[in-house]
Backbone as JSON Lines, residues from 0, in Angstrom:
{"i":0,"aa":"M","n":[7.91,156.07,43.7],"ca":[6.55,155.59,43.55],"c":[5.7,156.2,44.66]}
{"i":1,"aa":"T","n":[4.55,156.72,44.31],"ca":[3.69,157.32,45.32],"c":[3.03,156.25,46.16]}
{"i":2,"aa":"T","n":[2.54,156.65,47.33],"ca":[1.87,155.71,48.22],"c":[0.63,155.12,47.57]}
{"i":3,"aa":"A","n":[-0.15,155.94,46.85],"ca":[-1.37,155.45,46.2],"c":[-1.05,154.36,45.18]}
{"i":4,"aa":"I","n":[0.01,154.57,44.4],"ca":[0.4,153.56,43.4],"c":[0.89,152.3,44.11]}
{"i":5,"aa":"A","n":[1.68,152.45,45.15],"ca":[2.19,151.29,45.89],"c":[1.04,150.5,46.49]}
{"i":6,"aa":"E","n":[0.02,151.2,47.03],"ca":[-1.11,150.5,47.62],"c":[-1.92,149.74,46.57]}
{"i":7,"aa":"R","n":[-2.11,150.34,45.39],"ca":[-2.86,149.64,44.33],"c":[-2.14,148.36,43.93]}
{"i":8,"aa":"Q","n":[-0.82,148.39,43.92],"ca":[-0.06,147.22,43.51],"c":[0.02,146.17,44.62]}
{"i":9,"aa":"A","n":[-0.23,146.56,45.86],"ca":[-0.08,145.64,46.98],"c":[-1.35,144.86,47.31]}
{"i":10,"aa":"W","n":[-2.51,145.21,46.7],"ca":[-3.74,144.45,46.94],"c":[-3.6,143.09,46.25]}
{"i":11,"aa":"I","n":[-3.9,142.03,46.99],"ca":[-3.88,140.69,46.39],"c":[-5.22,140.01,46.63]}
{"i":12,"aa":"E","n":[-5.65,139.23,45.68],"ca":[-6.86,138.43,45.86],"c":[-6.46,137.13,46.54]}
{"i":13,"aa":"I","n":[-7.12,136.81,47.65],"ca":[-6.73,135.61,48.4],"c":[-7.75,134.49,48.3]}
{"i":14,"aa":"G","n":[-8.84,134.71,47.56],"ca":[-9.86,133.66,47.38],"c":[-11.25,134.2,47.61]}
{"i":15,"aa":"D","n":[-12.19,133.28,47.68],"ca":[-13.59,133.64,47.92],"c":[-13.87,133.71,49.41]}
{"i":16,"aa":"I","n":[-14.89,134.47,49.78],"ca":[-15.26,134.57,51.19],"c":[-15.59,133.19,51.75]}
{"i":17,"aa":"D","n":[-16.15,132.32,50.93],"ca":[-16.49,130.97,51.41],"c":[-15.26,130.1,51.66]}
{"i":18,"aa":"D","n":[-14.08,130.56,51.23],"ca":[-12.84,129.84,51.53],"c":[-12.41,130.05,52.98]}
{"i":19,"aa":"I","n":[-13.0,131.06,53.62],"ca":[-12.71,131.34,55.03],"c":[-13.9,130.83,55.83]}
{"i":20,"aa":"P","n":[-13.69,129.86,56.7],"ca":[-14.84,129.34,57.46],"c":[-15.45,130.4,58.36]}
{"i":21,"aa":"R","n":[-16.78,130.39,58.47],"ca":[-17.44,131.29,59.42],"c":[-16.92,130.96,60.82]}
{"i":22,"aa":"L","n":[-16.62,132.0,61.58],"ca":[-16.03,131.87,62.92],"c":[-14.66,131.21,62.86]}
{"i":23,"aa":"G","n":[-13.97,131.44,61.76],"ca":[-12.64,130.85,61.59],"c":[-11.72,131.81,60.86]}
{"i":24,"aa":"S","n":[-10.64,131.24,60.32],"ca":[-9.64,132.06,59.66],"c":[-8.93,131.28,58.55]}
{"i":25,"aa":"R","n":[-8.15,132.02,57.82],"ca":[-7.27,131.47,56.8],"c":[-5.96,132.22,56.93]}
{"i":26,"aa":"V","n":[-4.84,131.54,56.75],"ca":[-3.53,132.17,56.87],"c":[-2.99,132.48,55.48]}
{"i":27,"aa":"V","n":[-2.49,133.7,55.32],"ca":[-1.84,134.12,54.1],"c":[-0.37,134.32,54.43]}
{"i":28,"aa":"E","n":[0.49,133.57,53.75],"ca":[1.93,133.68,53.99],"c":[2.5,134.82,53.15]}
{"i":29,"aa":"T","n":[3.27,135.7,53.79],"ca":[3.94,136.79,53.08],"c":[5.4,136.79,53.49]}
{"i":30,"aa":"P","n":[6.26,137.44,52.72],"ca":[7.69,137.51,53.11],"c":[7.9,138.19,54.47]}
{"i":31,"aa":"E","n":[6.95,139.06,54.87],"ca":[7.08,139.76,56.15],"c":[6.47,138.99,57.31]}
{"i":32,"aa":"G","n":[5.84,137.86,57.04],"ca":[5.22,137.06,58.09],"c":[3.79,136.72,57.74]}
{"i":33,"aa":"D","n":[3.22,135.8,58.49],"ca":[1.86,135.33,58.23],"c":[0.82,136.36,58.64]}
{"i":34,"aa":"I","n":[-0.25,136.43,57.83],"ca":[-1.39,137.29,58.12],"c":[-2.61,136.37,58.26]}
{"i":35,"aa":"A","n":[-3.35,136.53,59.35],"ca":[-4.57,135.75,59.57],"c":[-5.75,136.57,59.09]}
{"i":36,"aa":"V","n":[-6.57,135.97,58.23],"ca":[-7.77,136.63,57.72],"c":[-8.96,135.91,58.35]}
{"i":37,"aa":"F","n":[-9.75,136.65,59.12],"ca":[-10.85,136.11,59.92],"c":[-12.2,136.43,59.3]}
{"i":38,"aa":"R","n":[-13.17,135.56,59.54],"ca":[-14.56,135.8,59.14],"c":[-15.44,135.51,60.35]}
{"i":39,"aa":"N","n":[-16.27,136.48,60.72],"ca":[-17.14,136.24,61.87],"c":[-18.52,135.76,61.41]}
{"i":40,"aa":"R","n":[-19.41,135.58,62.36],"ca":[-20.75,135.05,62.09],"c":[-21.55,135.95,61.13]}
{"i":41,"aa":"L","n":[-21.27,137.26,61.14],"ca":[-21.98,138.21,60.28],"c":[-21.31,138.38,58.92]}
{"i":42,"aa":"D","n":[-20.34,137.52,58.61],"ca":[-19.57,137.57,57.37],"c":[-18.7,138.82,57.24]}
{"i":43,"aa":"E","n":[-18.38,139.46,58.37],"ca":[-17.39,140.54,58.35],"c":[-16.02,139.87,58.26]}
{"i":44,"aa":"V","n":[-15.11,140.5,57.52],"ca":[-13.78,139.94,57.32],"c":[-12.75,140.93,57.86]}
{"i":45,"aa":"F","n":[-11.75,140.4,58.56],"ca":[-10.71,141.2,59.19],"c":[-9.36,140.54,58.93]}
{"i":46,"aa":"A","n":[-8.29,141.32,58.98],"ca":[-6.95,140.76,58.78],"c":[-5.99,141.32,59.83]}
{"i":47,"aa":"L","n":[-5.28,140.42,60.48],"ca":[-4.31,140.78,61.51],"c":[-3.03,139.97,61.32]}
{"i":48,"aa":"R","n":[-1.92,140.52,61.77],"ca":[-0.68,139.73,61.83],"c":[-1.01,138.51,62.67]}
{"i":49,"aa":"D","n":[-0.57,137.34,62.25],"ca":[-0.92,136.09,62.93],"c":[-0.03,135.87,64.16]}
{"i":50,"aa":"A","n":[-0.03,136.87,65.04],"ca":[0.78,136.78,66.25],"c":[0.12,137.59,67.36]}
{"i":51,"aa":"C","n":[-0.21,136.93,68.45],"ca":[-0.77,137.6,69.6],"c":[0.27,138.57,70.18]}
{"i":52,"aa":"P","n":[-0.15,139.76,70.62],"ca":[0.82,140.7,71.19],"c":[1.42,140.22,72.51]}
{"i":53,"aa":"H","n":[0.85,139.2,73.12],"ca":[1.35,138.71,74.4],"c":[2.63,137.92,74.21]}
{"i":54,"aa":"R","n":[2.54,136.79,73.51],"ca":[3.72,135.95,73.31],"c":[3.81,135.39,71.9]}
{"i":55,"aa":"G","n":[3.13,136.05,70.97],"ca":[3.24,135.65,69.58],"c":[2.44,134.42,69.19]}
{"i":56,"aa":"G","n":[1.48,134.04,70.03],"ca":[0.66,132.87,69.72],"c":[-0.08,133.03,68.4]}
{"i":57,"aa":"P","n":[-0.38,131.93,67.72],"ca":[-1.04,131.98,66.41],"c":[-2.52,132.32,66.53]}
{"i":58,"aa":"L","n":[-2.86,133.56,66.31],"ca":[-4.25,134.0,66.43],"c":[-5.15,133.23,65.46]}
{"i":59,"aa":"S","n":[-4.6,132.78,64.34],"ca":[-5.4,132.05,63.36],"c":[-5.96,130.75,63.93]}
{"i":60,"aa":"Q","n":[-5.38,130.27,65.01],"ca":[-5.85,129.04,65.64],"c":[-6.77,129.33,66.83]}
{"i":61,"aa":"G","n":[-7.08,130.6,67.03],"ca":[-7.94,130.99,68.15],"c":[-9.41,130.85,67.84]}
{"i":62,"aa":"I","n":[-10.23,131.17,68.82],"ca":[-11.68,131.09,68.69],"c":[-12.22,132.47,68.36]}
{"i":63,"aa":"V","n":[-12.97,132.56,67.24],"ca":[-13.59,133.82,66.82],"c":[-14.97,133.92,67.46]}
{"i":64,"aa":"H","n":[-15.23,135.06,68.09],"ca":[-16.53,135.32,68.7],"c":[-16.82,136.8,68.57]}
{"i":65,"aa":"G","n":[-17.98,137.11,67.99],"ca":[-18.31,138.51,67.76],"c":[-17.28,139.16,66.85]}
{"i":66,"aa":"R","n":[-16.66,140.21,67.36],"ca":[-15.61,140.91,66.62],"c":[-14.29,140.77,67.34]}
{"i":67,"aa":"E","n":[-14.07,139.6,67.92],"ca":[-12.86,139.3,68.69],"c":[-12.37,137.9,68.36]}
{"i":68,"aa":"V","n":[-11.09,137.68,68.69],"ca":[-10.52,136.34,68.61],"c":[-9.79,136.1,69.93]}
{"i":69,"aa":"T","n":[-9.9,134.88,70.46],"ca":[-9.21,134.53,71.69],"c":[-7.97,133.72,71.33]}
{"i":70,"aa":"C","n":[-6.83,134.18,71.77],"ca":[-5.56,133.5,71.49],"c":[-5.59,132.11,72.11]}
{"i":71,"aa":"P","n":[-5.14,131.09,71.36],"ca":[-5.19,129.73,71.87],"c":[-4.16,129.44,72.97]}
{"i":72,"aa":"L","n":[-3.17,130.29,73.14],"ca":[-2.13,129.99,74.13],"c":[-2.48,130.44,75.54]}
{"i":73,"aa":"H","n":[-2.9,131.7,75.69],"ca":[-3.12,132.23,77.03],"c":[-4.44,132.96,77.19]}
{"i":74,"aa":"N","n":[-5.38,132.73,76.24],"ca":[-6.73,133.27,76.33],"c":[-6.84,134.79,76.3]}
{"i":75,"aa":"W","n":[-5.87,135.46,75.71],"ca":[-6.02,136.9,75.51],"c":[-7.06,137.12,74.43]}
{"i":76,"aa":"C","n":[-7.94,138.11,74.61],"ca":[-8.93,138.47,73.59],"c":[-8.39,139.67,72.81]}
{"i":77,"aa":"I","n":[-8.42,139.55,71.49],"ca":[-7.91,140.59,70.6],"c":[-9.05,141.08,69.73]}
{"i":78,"aa":"G","n":[-9.24,142.39,69.65],"ca":[-10.26,142.97,68.79],"c":[-9.89,142.79,67.33]}
{"i":79,"aa":"L","n":[-10.79,142.22,66.55],"ca":[-10.51,141.99,65.14],"c":[-10.46,143.3,64.34]}
{"i":80,"aa":"A","n":[-11.23,144.28,64.74],"ca":[-11.29,145.54,64.0],"c":[-10.06,146.42,64.23]}
{"i":81,"aa":"D","n":[-9.46,146.32,65.42],"ca":[-8.34,147.21,65.72],"c":[-7.05,146.5,66.13]}
{"i":82,"aa":"G","n":[-7.09,145.19,66.33],"ca":[-5.89,144.44,66.69],"c":[-5.45,144.62,68.13]}
{"i":83,"aa":"R","n":[-6.23,145.32,68.94],"ca":[-5.85,145.61,70.33],"c":[-6.34,144.53,71.3]}
{"i":84,"aa":"A","n":[-5.51,144.27,72.29],"ca":[-5.91,143.37,73.36],"c":[-7.0,144.05,74.19]}
{"i":85,"aa":"L","n":[-7.99,143.26,74.61],"ca":[-9.05,143.8,75.44],"c":[-8.57,143.86,76.89]}
{"i":86,"aa":"P","n":[-8.98,144.92,77.64],"ca":[-8.58,145.04,79.04],"c":[-9.0,143.82,79.84]}
{"i":87,"aa":"P","n":[-8.23,143.43,80.82],"ca":[-7.14,144.2,81.41],"c":[-5.81,144.03,80.68]}
{"i":88,"aa":"D","n":[-5.76,143.21,79.62],"ca":[-4.52,143.01,78.89],"c":[-4.21,144.23,78.03]}
{"i":89,"aa":"E","n":[-2.94,144.36,77.65],"ca":[-2.5,145.51,76.86],"c":[-1.62,145.03,75.72]}
{"i":90,"aa":"G","n":[-1.63,145.8,74.65],"ca":[-0.81,145.5,73.48],"c":[-1.67,145.41,72.24]}
{"i":91,"aa":"A","n":[-1.03,145.3,71.11],"ca":[-1.75,145.24,69.84],"c":[-0.93,144.48,68.82]}
{"i":92,"aa":"T","n":[-1.61,143.94,67.85],"ca":[-0.97,143.32,66.7],"c":[-1.29,144.16,65.47]}
{"i":93,"aa":"T","n":[-0.54,143.96,64.42],"ca":[-0.7,144.76,63.2],"c":[-1.99,144.41,62.47]}
{"i":94,"aa":"R","n":[-2.69,145.44,61.97],"ca":[-3.92,145.26,61.19],"c":[-3.61,145.48,59.72]}
{"i":95,"aa":"Y","n":[-4.37,144.81,58.87],"ca":[-4.25,144.98,57.42],"c":[-5.63,145.24,56.83]}
{"i":96,"aa":"P","n":[-5.72,146.15,55.86],"ca":[-7.0,146.38,55.19],"c":[-7.41,145.14,54.4]}
{"i":97,"aa":"V","n":[-8.69,144.85,54.43],"ca":[-9.24,143.71,53.69],"c":[-10.61,144.13,53.17]}
{"i":98,"aa":"E","n":[-10.93,143.69,51.96],"ca":[-12.21,144.02,51.35],"c":[-12.8,142.78,50.69]}
{"i":99,"aa":"V","n":[-14.12,142.74,50.65],"ca":[-14.83,141.7,49.91],"c":[-15.49,142.38,48.73]}
{"i":100,"aa":"R","n":[-15.14,141.93,47.52],"ca":[-15.7,142.49,46.28],"c":[-16.33,141.36,45.49]}
{"i":101,"aa":"D","n":[-17.65,141.4,45.35],"ca":[-18.38,140.37,44.6],"c":[-18.01,138.96,45.08]}
{"i":102,"aa":"G","n":[-17.86,138.8,46.38],"ca":[-17.55,137.5,46.96],"c":[-16.08,137.15,47.01]}
{"i":103,"aa":"A","n":[-15.23,137.94,46.35],"ca":[-13.78,137.7,46.39],"c":[-13.17,138.54,47.5]}
{"i":104,"aa":"V","n":[-12.19,137.98,48.21],"ca":[-11.53,138.67,49.32],"c":[-10.19,139.2,48.84]}
{"i":105,"aa":"F","n":[-9.97,140.5,49.08],"ca":[-8.73,141.17,48.71],"c":[-8.05,141.68,49.98]}
{"i":106,"aa":"L","n":[-6.75,141.51,50.03],"ca":[-5.95,141.89,51.18],"c":[-4.92,142.91,50.72]}
{"i":107,"aa":"L","n":[-4.79,144.0,51.47],"ca":[-3.77,145.01,51.19],"c":[-2.55,144.68,52.04]}
{"i":108,"aa":"L","n":[-1.42,144.5,51.4],"ca":[-0.2,144.11,52.13],"c":[0.52,145.27,52.76]}
{"i":109,"aa":"V","n":[-0.15,146.4,52.9],"ca":[0.39,147.56,53.58],"c":[-0.34,147.68,54.9]}
{"i":110,"aa":"P","n":[0.36,147.54,56.04],"ca":[-0.33,147.59,57.34],"c":[-1.03,148.92,57.58]}
{"i":111,"aa":"E","n":[-2.14,148.84,58.33],"ca":[-2.84,150.06,58.77],"c":[-2.09,150.62,59.96]}
{"i":112,"aa":"E","n":[-2.23,151.92,60.13],"ca":[-1.57,152.53,61.28],"c":[-2.52,152.8,62.39]}
């Protein structure tokens, strides 16, 4: 199976954008682990593995501000667009493509590199 075919089959609809609270998140359970889907104040939507790169804290329970989320365990700030910890911290969590189509949110279960 080609990568393009695999990617088309891996997109899943996870609900409406309004199902994700502004400045909050929703967790999508997958066999490979939980994915946190975030919505910021500007209605931008992002998807990251629901684990802080520091100690695996649940990013879905963190505070969303701008294009970042603060981990609830040790206050690490993680960029929502790239999954990277903001300096002086280091590390990254896995990112997933996400799209909003006519108000519906679609998640690609193939991680971005």
